[in-house]
VODREN-361626 format. One record per residue: z, x, y of N, C-alpha, C, O in turn; residue number from 1. Coordinates in Angstrom, 1 decimal. Layout:
<dokols>
<dokol n_pz="Z" n_px="X" n_py="Y" ca_pz="Z" ca_px="X" ca_py="Y" c_pz="Z" c_px="X" c_py="Y" o_pz="Z" o_px="X" o_py="Y" vexba="NUM"/>
...
</dokols>
This chain:
<dokols>
<dokol n_pz="37.1" n_px="-3.0" n_py="12.1" ca_pz="35.9" ca_px="-4.2" ca_py="11.9" c_pz="34.9" c_px="-3.4" c_py="12.3" o_pz="34.2" o_px="-3.0" o_py="11.4" vexba="1"/>
<dokol n_pz="34.7" n_px="-3.1" n_py="13.3" ca_pz="33.6" ca_px="-2.8" ca_py="14.2" c_pz="33.0" c_px="-1.8" c_py="13.3" o_pz="31.7" o_px="-1.9" o_py="13.1" vexba="2"/>
<dokol n_pz="33.7" n_px="-0.5" n_py="12.4" ca_pz="33.1" ca_px="0.1" ca_py="11.6" c_pz="32.3" c_px="-0.3" c_py="10.4" o_pz="31.4" o_px="0.3" o_py="9.8" vexba="3"/>
<dokol n_pz="33.2" n_px="-1.7" n_py="9.9" ca_pz="32.1" ca_px="-2.3" ca_py="9.0" c_pz="31.2" c_px="-2.5" c_py="9.2" o_pz="30.3" o_px="-2.2" o_py="8.5" vexba="4"/>
<dokol n_pz="30.8" n_px="-3.4" n_py="10.7" ca_pz="29.6" ca_px="-4.3" ca_py="10.9" c_pz="28.7" c_px="-2.7" c_py="10.9" o_pz="27.5" o_px="-2.7" o_py="10.6" vexba="5"/>
<dokol n_pz="29.1" n_px="-1.5" n_py="11.2" ca_pz="27.9" ca_px="-0.5" ca_py="11.5" c_pz="27.6" c_px="0.0" c_py="10.2" o_pz="26.5" o_px="0.4" o_py="10.0" vexba="6"/>
<dokol n_pz="28.5" n_px="0.1" n_py="9.1" ca_pz="28.1" ca_px="0.8" ca_py="7.6" c_pz="27.8" c_px="-0.6" c_py="7.5" o_pz="27.6" o_px="-0.5" o_py="6.2" vexba="7"/>
<dokol n_pz="27.5" n_px="-2.1" n_py="7.7" ca_pz="26.3" ca_px="-3.0" ca_py="6.7" c_pz="25.4" c_px="-3.1" c_py="7.3" o_pz="24.4" o_px="-3.5" o_py="6.6" vexba="8"/>
<dokol n_pz="25.2" n_px="-2.9" n_py="8.5" ca_pz="23.8" ca_px="-2.3" ca_py="9.5" c_pz="22.8" c_px="-1.1" c_py="8.6" o_pz="21.6" o_px="-1.1" o_py="8.2" vexba="9"/>
<dokol n_pz="23.9" n_px="0.0" n_py="8.5" ca_pz="23.1" ca_px="1.0" ca_py="8.0" c_pz="22.6" c_px="0.9" c_py="6.7" o_pz="21.6" o_px="1.5" o_py="6.3" vexba="10"/>
<dokol n_pz="23.4" n_px="0.0" n_py="5.7" ca_pz="22.9" ca_px="-0.5" ca_py="4.6" c_pz="22.3" c_px="-1.1" c_py="4.4" o_pz="21.9" o_px="-1.1" o_py="3.3" vexba="11"/>
<dokol n_pz="21.9" n_px="-1.9" n_py="5.3" ca_pz="20.9" ca_px="-3.1" ca_py="4.9" c_pz="19.6" c_px="-2.5" c_py="5.8" o_pz="18.6" o_px="-3.1" o_py="5.5" vexba="12"/>
<dokol n_pz="19.7" n_px="-1.4" n_py="6.7" ca_pz="18.2" ca_px="-0.8" ca_py="7.2" c_pz="17.7" c_px="0.2" c_py="5.9" o_pz="16.5" o_px="0.4" o_py="5.8" vexba="13"/>
<dokol n_pz="18.7" n_px="0.6" n_py="5.1" ca_pz="18.3" ca_px="1.7" ca_py="3.6" c_pz="17.6" c_px="0.5" c_py="3.0" o_pz="16.4" o_px="0.6" o_py="3.2" vexba="14"/>
<dokol n_pz="18.1" n_px="-0.6" n_py="2.4" ca_pz="17.7" ca_px="-1.6" ca_py="1.6" c_pz="16.3" c_px="-1.9" c_py="2.4" o_pz="15.3" o_px="-1.4" o_py="1.8" vexba="15"/>
<dokol n_pz="16.0" n_px="-2.5" n_py="3.6" ca_pz="14.9" ca_px="-3.0" ca_py="3.9" c_pz="13.8" c_px="-2.2" c_py="4.1" o_pz="12.7" o_px="-2.8" o_py="4.0" vexba="16"/>
<dokol n_pz="13.8" n_px="-0.5" n_py="4.4" ca_pz="13.1" ca_px="0.8" ca_py="3.9" c_pz="12.6" c_px="0.8" c_py="2.8" o_pz="11.4" o_px="0.7" o_py="2.7" vexba="17"/>
<dokol n_pz="13.7" n_px="0.8" n_py="1.4" ca_pz="12.8" ca_px="0.6" ca_py="0.1" c_pz="12.8" c_px="-0.5" c_py="0.2" o_pz="13.0" o_px="-0.6" o_py="-1.0" vexba="18"/>
<dokol n_pz="12.7" n_px="-1.6" n_py="0.5" ca_pz="11.8" ca_px="-2.9" ca_py="-0.4" c_pz="10.6" c_px="-3.1" c_py="0.6" o_pz="9.7" o_px="-3.8" o_py="0.2" vexba="19"/>
<dokol n_pz="10.6" n_px="-2.7" n_py="1.7" ca_pz="9.3" ca_px="-2.2" ca_py="2.5" c_pz="8.2" c_px="-1.3" c_py="1.7" o_pz="7.2" o_px="-1.7" o_py="1.2" vexba="20"/>
<dokol n_pz="8.7" n_px="0.1" n_py="1.8" ca_pz="7.9" ca_px="0.9" ca_py="0.5" c_pz="7.7" c_px="0.7" c_py="-0.6" o_pz="6.9" o_px="1.4" o_py="-1.2" vexba="21"/>
<dokol n_pz="8.4" n_px="-0.4" n_py="-1.5" ca_pz="7.7" ca_px="-0.8" ca_py="-3.0" c_pz="7.1" c_px="-1.9" c_py="-2.5" o_pz="6.4" o_px="-2.3" o_py="-3.4" vexba="22"/>
<dokol n_pz="6.9" n_px="-2.7" n_py="-1.5" ca_pz="6.1" ca_px="-3.7" ca_py="-1.5" c_pz="4.5" c_px="-3.4" c_py="-0.9" o_pz="3.6" o_px="-4.3" o_py="-0.8" vexba="23"/>
<dokol n_pz="4.4" n_px="-2.3" n_py="-0.6" ca_pz="3.4" ca_px="-1.6" ca_py="0.3" c_pz="2.4" c_px="-1.0" c_py="-1.0" o_pz="1.3" o_px="-1.4" o_py="-1.0" vexba="24"/>
<dokol n_pz="3.1" n_px="-0.1" n_py="-2.0" ca_pz="2.8" ca_px="0.1" ca_py="-2.7" c_pz="2.3" c_px="-0.7" c_py="-3.9" o_pz="1.3" o_px="-0.4" o_py="-4.5" vexba="25"/>
<dokol n_pz="3.0" n_px="-1.9" n_py="-4.3" ca_pz="2.6" ca_px="-2.8" ca_py="-4.9" c_pz="1.4" c_px="-3.9" c_py="-4.2" o_pz="0.7" o_px="-4.6" o_py="-4.9" vexba="26"/>
<dokol n_pz="1.4" n_px="-3.9" n_py="-3.1" ca_pz="-0.1" ca_px="-4.2" ca_py="-2.9" c_pz="-0.9" c_px="-3.5" c_py="-2.5" o_pz="-1.7" o_px="-4.0" o_py="-1.7" vexba="27"/>
<dokol n_pz="-1.2" n_px="-2.4" n_py="-2.9" ca_pz="-2.1" ca_px="-0.9" ca_py="-2.5" c_pz="-2.7" c_px="-1.1" c_py="-4.0" o_pz="-3.9" o_px="-1.0" o_py="-4.2" vexba="28"/>
<dokol n_pz="-1.6" n_px="-1.4" n_py="-5.1" ca_pz="-2.0" ca_px="-1.4" ca_py="-6.3" c_pz="-3.2" c_px="-2.4" c_py="-6.6" o_pz="-4.3" o_px="-2.2" o_py="-7.0" vexba="29"/>
<dokol n_pz="-2.5" n_px="-3.7" n_py="-6.0" ca_pz="-3.2" ca_px="-4.8" ca_py="-6.4" c_pz="-4.9" c_px="-5.0" c_py="-5.8" o_pz="-5.9" o_px="-5.4" o_py="-6.5" vexba="30"/>
<dokol n_pz="-4.7" n_px="-4.5" n_py="-4.5" ca_pz="-5.9" ca_px="-4.2" ca_py="-3.6" c_pz="-6.8" c_px="-3.1" c_py="-4.3" o_pz="-7.9" o_px="-3.6" o_py="-4.5" vexba="31"/>
<dokol n_pz="-6.6" n_px="-2.2" n_py="-4.6" ca_pz="-7.4" ca_px="-1.6" ca_py="-5.6" c_pz="-7.7" c_px="-1.4" c_py="-6.5" o_pz="-8.4" o_px="-0.5" o_py="-6.9" vexba="32"/>
<dokol n_pz="-7.1" n_px="-2.6" n_py="-7.3" ca_pz="-7.4" ca_px="-3.1" ca_py="-8.6" c_pz="-8.6" c_px="-4.2" c_py="-8.1" o_pz="-9.8" o_px="-4.1" o_py="-8.5" vexba="33"/>
<dokol n_pz="-8.3" n_px="-5.1" n_py="-7.4" ca_pz="-9.2" ca_px="-5.9" ca_py="-7.1" c_pz="-10.7" c_px="-5.0" c_py="-6.4" o_pz="-11.8" o_px="-5.4" o_py="-6.9" vexba="34"/>
<dokol n_pz="-10.8" n_px="-4.3" n_py="-5.6" ca_pz="-11.6" ca_px="-3.5" ca_py="-5.4" c_pz="-12.8" c_px="-3.0" c_py="-6.7" o_pz="-14.0" o_px="-3.2" o_py="-6.9" vexba="35"/>
<dokol n_pz="-11.5" n_px="-2.2" n_py="-7.2" ca_pz="-12.3" ca_px="-1.8" ca_py="-8.8" c_pz="-13.0" c_px="-2.7" c_py="-9.3" o_pz="-14.2" o_px="-2.4" o_py="-9.5" vexba="36"/>
<dokol n_pz="-12.3" n_px="-4.2" n_py="-9.8" ca_pz="-12.9" ca_px="-4.9" ca_py="-10.6" c_pz="-14.2" c_px="-5.6" c_py="-9.7" o_pz="-15.4" o_px="-5.5" o_py="-10.1" vexba="37"/>
<dokol n_pz="-13.9" n_px="-6.2" n_py="-8.8" ca_pz="-15.1" ca_px="-6.6" ca_py="-7.8" c_pz="-16.4" c_px="-5.8" c_py="-7.9" o_pz="-17.5" o_px="-6.2" o_py="-7.9" vexba="38"/>
<dokol n_pz="-16.1" n_px="-4.6" n_py="-8.0" ca_pz="-17.1" ca_px="-3.7" ca_py="-7.8" c_pz="-18.1" c_px="-3.3" c_py="-9.2" o_pz="-19.4" o_px="-3.2" o_py="-9.2" vexba="39"/>
<dokol n_pz="-17.1" n_px="-3.1" n_py="-10.5" ca_pz="-17.4" ca_px="-3.1" ca_py="-11.5" c_pz="-18.3" c_px="-4.8" c_py="-11.8" o_pz="-19.1" o_px="-4.7" o_py="-12.7" vexba="40"/>
<dokol n_pz="-18.2" n_px="-5.9" n_py="-11.4" ca_pz="-18.5" ca_px="-7.0" ca_py="-11.8" c_pz="-20.3" c_px="-7.1" c_py="-11.1" o_pz="-21.4" o_px="-7.4" o_py="-11.5" vexba="41"/>
<dokol n_pz="-19.8" n_px="-6.7" n_py="-9.9" ca_pz="-20.8" ca_px="-6.0" ca_py="-9.0" c_pz="-22.3" c_px="-5.2" c_py="-10.0" o_pz="-23.3" o_px="-5.7" o_py="-10.6" vexba="42"/>
<dokol n_pz="-21.7" n_px="-3.8" n_py="-10.0" ca_pz="-22.5" ca_px="-3.1" ca_py="-10.9" c_pz="-22.9" c_px="-3.4" c_py="-12.0" o_pz="-23.6" o_px="-2.4" o_py="-12.4" vexba="43"/>
<dokol n_pz="-22.9" n_px="-4.4" n_py="-12.8" ca_pz="-22.9" ca_px="-5.0" ca_py="-14.0" c_pz="-24.1" c_px="-6.1" c_py="-13.8" o_pz="-25.0" o_px="-6.4" o_py="-14.6" vexba="44"/>
<dokol n_pz="-24.0" n_px="-6.6" n_py="-12.5" ca_pz="-24.7" ca_px="-7.3" ca_py="-12.0" c_pz="-26.4" c_px="-7.4" c_py="-11.5" o_pz="-27.2" o_px="-8.2" o_py="-11.7" vexba="45"/>
<dokol n_pz="-26.4" n_px="-6.0" n_py="-10.7" ca_pz="-27.2" ca_px="-5.2" ca_py="-10.4" c_pz="-27.3" c_px="-3.6" c_py="-10.2" o_pz="-27.4" o_px="-2.9" o_py="-9.2" vexba="46"/>
<dokol n_pz="-27.2" n_px="-3.4" n_py="-11.9" ca_pz="-27.2" ca_px="-2.0" ca_py="-12.0" c_pz="-28.1" c_px="-0.7" c_py="-11.1" o_pz="-27.9" o_px="0.5" o_py="-11.3" vexba="47"/>
<dokol n_pz="-28.7" n_px="-1.0" n_py="-10.6" ca_pz="-29.7" ca_px="-0.3" ca_py="-9.4" c_pz="-28.8" c_px="-0.1" c_py="-8.2" o_pz="-28.7" o_px="1.0" o_py="-7.7" vexba="48"/>
<dokol n_pz="-28.1" n_px="-1.3" n_py="-7.8" ca_pz="-27.3" ca_px="-1.1" ca_py="-6.5" c_pz="-25.5" c_px="0.1" c_py="-6.7" o_pz="-24.6" o_px="0.2" o_py="-5.9" vexba="49"/>
<dokol n_pz="-25.7" n_px="0.7" n_py="-8.2" ca_pz="-24.3" ca_px="1.2" ca_py="-8.7" c_pz="-24.1" c_px="2.6" c_py="-7.4" o_pz="-23.0" o_px="2.7" o_py="-6.9" vexba="50"/>
<dokol n_pz="-24.9" n_px="3.4" n_py="-7.0" ca_pz="-24.4" ca_px="4.2" ca_py="-5.8" c_pz="-24.3" c_px="3.9" c_py="-4.5" o_pz="-23.6" o_px="4.6" o_py="-3.7" vexba="51"/>
<dokol n_pz="-25.0" n_px="2.9" n_py="-4.0" ca_pz="-24.3" ca_px="2.2" ca_py="-2.8" c_pz="-23.0" c_px="1.7" c_py="-3.2" o_pz="-21.9" o_px="2.0" o_py="-2.8" vexba="52"/>
<dokol n_pz="-23.3" n_px="0.5" n_py="-4.2" ca_pz="-21.7" ca_px="0.1" ca_py="-4.4" c_pz="-20.6" c_px="1.2" c_py="-4.5" o_pz="-19.7" o_px="1.2" o_py="-3.6" vexba="53"/>
<dokol n_pz="-20.5" n_px="2.2" n_py="-5.3" ca_pz="-19.6" ca_px="2.9" ca_py="-5.5" c_pz="-18.8" c_px="3.4" c_py="-4.6" o_pz="-17.5" o_px="3.3" o_py="-4.5" vexba="54"/>
<dokol n_pz="-20.2" n_px="4.5" n_py="-3.3" ca_pz="-19.8" ca_px="4.7" ca_py="-2.2" c_pz="-19.1" c_px="4.0" c_py="-1.6" o_pz="-18.0" o_px="4.5" o_py="-1.3" vexba="55"/>
<dokol n_pz="-19.4" n_px="2.5" n_py="-1.3" ca_pz="-18.5" ca_px="1.6" ca_py="-0.4" c_pz="-17.1" c_px="1.2" c_py="-1.3" o_pz="-16.4" o_px="0.3" o_py="-0.9" vexba="56"/>
<dokol n_pz="-16.9" n_px="1.6" n_py="-2.3" ca_pz="-15.6" ca_px="1.2" ca_py="-3.0" c_pz="-14.9" c_px="2.0" c_py="-2.8" o_pz="-13.7" o_px="1.7" o_py="-2.4" vexba="57"/>
<dokol n_pz="-15.4" n_px="3.4" n_py="-3.0" ca_pz="-14.5" ca_px="4.5" ca_py="-2.2" c_pz="-14.5" c_px="4.7" c_py="-0.8" o_pz="-14.0" o_px="5.7" o_py="-0.5" vexba="58"/>
<dokol n_pz="-14.8" n_px="4.1" n_py="-0.1" ca_pz="-14.6" ca_px="4.4" ca_py="1.5" c_pz="-13.2" c_px="3.2" c_py="1.6" o_pz="-12.2" o_px="3.4" o_py="2.2" vexba="59"/>
<dokol n_pz="-13.5" n_px="1.4" n_py="0.5" ca_pz="-12.4" ca_px="0.6" ca_py="0.8" c_pz="-11.4" c_px="1.1" c_py="0.3" o_pz="-10.3" o_px="0.8" o_py="0.9" vexba="60"/>
<dokol n_pz="-11.2" n_px="1.9" n_py="-0.8" ca_pz="-10.1" ca_px="2.2" ca_py="-1.7" c_pz="-9.3" c_px="3.3" c_py="-0.7" o_pz="-8.0" o_px="3.4" o_py="-0.7" vexba="61"/>
<dokol n_pz="-10.2" n_px="4.1" n_py="-0.1" ca_pz="-9.7" ca_px="5.2" ca_py="0.8" c_pz="-8.6" c_px="4.6" c_py="2.1" o_pz="-7.6" o_px="5.1" o_py="2.4" vexba="62"/>
<dokol n_pz="-9.1" n_px="3.6" n_py="2.5" ca_pz="-9.1" ca_px="3.1" ca_py="3.7" c_pz="-7.4" c_px="2.0" c_py="3.2" o_pz="-6.3" o_px="2.1" o_py="3.9" vexba="63"/>
<dokol n_pz="-7.5" n_px="1.0" n_py="1.9" ca_pz="-6.3" ca_px="0.6" ca_py="1.5" c_pz="-5.1" c_px="1.5" c_py="1.1" o_pz="-3.9" o_px="1.1" o_py="1.2" vexba="64"/>
<dokol n_pz="-5.5" n_px="3.1" n_py="0.6" ca_pz="-4.6" ca_px="4.1" ca_py="0.6" c_pz="-4.1" c_px="4.4" c_py="2.0" o_pz="-2.9" o_px="4.5" o_py="2.3" vexba="65"/>
<dokol n_pz="-5.2" n_px="4.6" n_py="2.7" ca_pz="-4.8" ca_px="5.2" ca_py="4.1" c_pz="-3.6" c_px="4.4" c_py="4.7" o_pz="-2.6" o_px="5.0" o_py="5.3" vexba="66"/>
<dokol n_pz="-3.7" n_px="2.7" n_py="4.6" ca_pz="-3.0" ca_px="1.8" ca_py="5.0" c_pz="-1.4" c_px="2.0" c_py="4.4" o_pz="-0.4" o_px="1.8" o_py="5.0" vexba="67"/>
<dokol n_pz="-1.5" n_px="2.4" n_py="3.3" ca_pz="0.0" ca_px="2.3" ca_py="2.1" c_pz="0.6" c_px="3.9" c_py="2.8" o_pz="1.7" o_px="4.1" o_py="3.3" vexba="68"/>
<dokol n_pz="-0.2" n_px="4.6" n_py="2.8" ca_pz="0.8" ca_px="6.2" ca_py="3.2" c_pz="1.4" c_px="6.0" c_py="4.5" o_pz="2.5" o_px="6.4" o_py="4.7" vexba="69"/>
<dokol n_pz="0.6" n_px="5.3" n_py="5.7" ca_pz="0.8" ca_px="4.8" ca_py="6.5" c_pz="2.5" c_px="3.8" c_py="6.8" o_pz="3.4" o_px="3.8" o_py="7.7" vexba="70"/>
<dokol n_pz="2.3" n_px="3.1" n_py="5.8" ca_pz="3.5" ca_px="2.0" ca_py="5.6" c_pz="4.7" c_px="3.0" c_py="4.5" o_pz="5.9" o_px="2.6" o_py="4.2" vexba="71"/>
<dokol n_pz="4.2" n_px="4.0" n_py="4.0" ca_pz="5.4" ca_px="4.4" ca_py="3.4" c_pz="5.8" c_px="5.5" c_py="4.4" o_pz="7.1" o_px="5.6" o_py="4.4" vexba="72"/>
<dokol n_pz="5.0" n_px="6.3" n_py="5.2" ca_pz="5.8" ca_px="7.0" ca_py="6.3" c_pz="7.0" c_px="6.8" c_py="7.0" o_pz="8.0" o_px="7.4" o_py="7.2" vexba="73"/>
<dokol n_pz="6.3" n_px="5.0" n_py="7.6" ca_pz="7.5" ca_px="4.0" ca_py="8.2" c_pz="8.3" c_px="3.9" c_py="7.6" o_pz="9.4" o_px="4.2" o_py="8.1" vexba="74"/>
<dokol n_pz="8.1" n_px="3.5" n_py="6.3" ca_pz="9.5" ca_px="3.3" ca_py="5.2" c_pz="10.5" c_px="4.5" c_py="5.4" o_pz="11.7" o_px="4.5" o_py="5.7" vexba="75"/>
<dokol n_pz="9.9" n_px="5.4" n_py="5.2" ca_pz="10.8" ca_px="6.8" ca_py="5.0" c_pz="11.3" c_px="7.1" c_py="6.4" o_pz="12.4" o_px="7.7" o_py="6.3" vexba="76"/>
<dokol n_pz="10.9" n_px="7.0" n_py="7.5" ca_pz="11.4" ca_px="7.3" ca_py="9.0" c_pz="12.5" c_px="6.2" c_py="9.1" o_pz="13.7" o_px="6.6" o_py="9.0" vexba="77"/>
<dokol n_pz="12.4" n_px="5.0" n_py="9.2" ca_pz="13.3" ca_px="4.1" ca_py="8.7" c_pz="14.7" c_px="4.4" c_py="7.9" o_pz="15.8" o_px="4.0" o_py="8.2" vexba="78"/>
<dokol n_pz="14.5" n_px="5.0" n_py="7.0" ca_pz="15.7" ca_px="5.0" ca_py="6.2" c_pz="16.2" c_px="6.5" c_py="6.2" o_pz="17.2" o_px="6.8" o_py="5.5" vexba="79"/>
<dokol n_pz="15.6" n_px="7.5" n_py="7.0" ca_pz="16.8" ca_px="8.7" ca_py="7.6" c_pz="16.7" c_px="8.5" c_py="9.0" o_pz="17.5" o_px="9.2" o_py="9.7" vexba="80"/>
<dokol n_pz="16.0" n_px="7.9" n_py="9.6" ca_pz="16.6" ca_px="7.8" ca_py="11.1" c_pz="17.5" c_px="6.3" c_py="11.8" o_pz="18.0" o_px="6.3" o_py="12.9" vexba="81"/>
</dokols>
């Protein structure tokens, strides 16, 4: 009985890690898509602000990607530890 509980806990940990990693990637895709769409709208309204908006967009996308990589690393560690 004890080995069944340990096996179930291990499998649930694996399932949680994979679901967490998938949700992180989906969230990053939505976030970067929203950043890009809003930046394009802003550039269409004020074309003279394009260089400033573009650099801000790249920084924001990098922050989203950094948080996503951090979450994926945690999910991978939960998977193998």
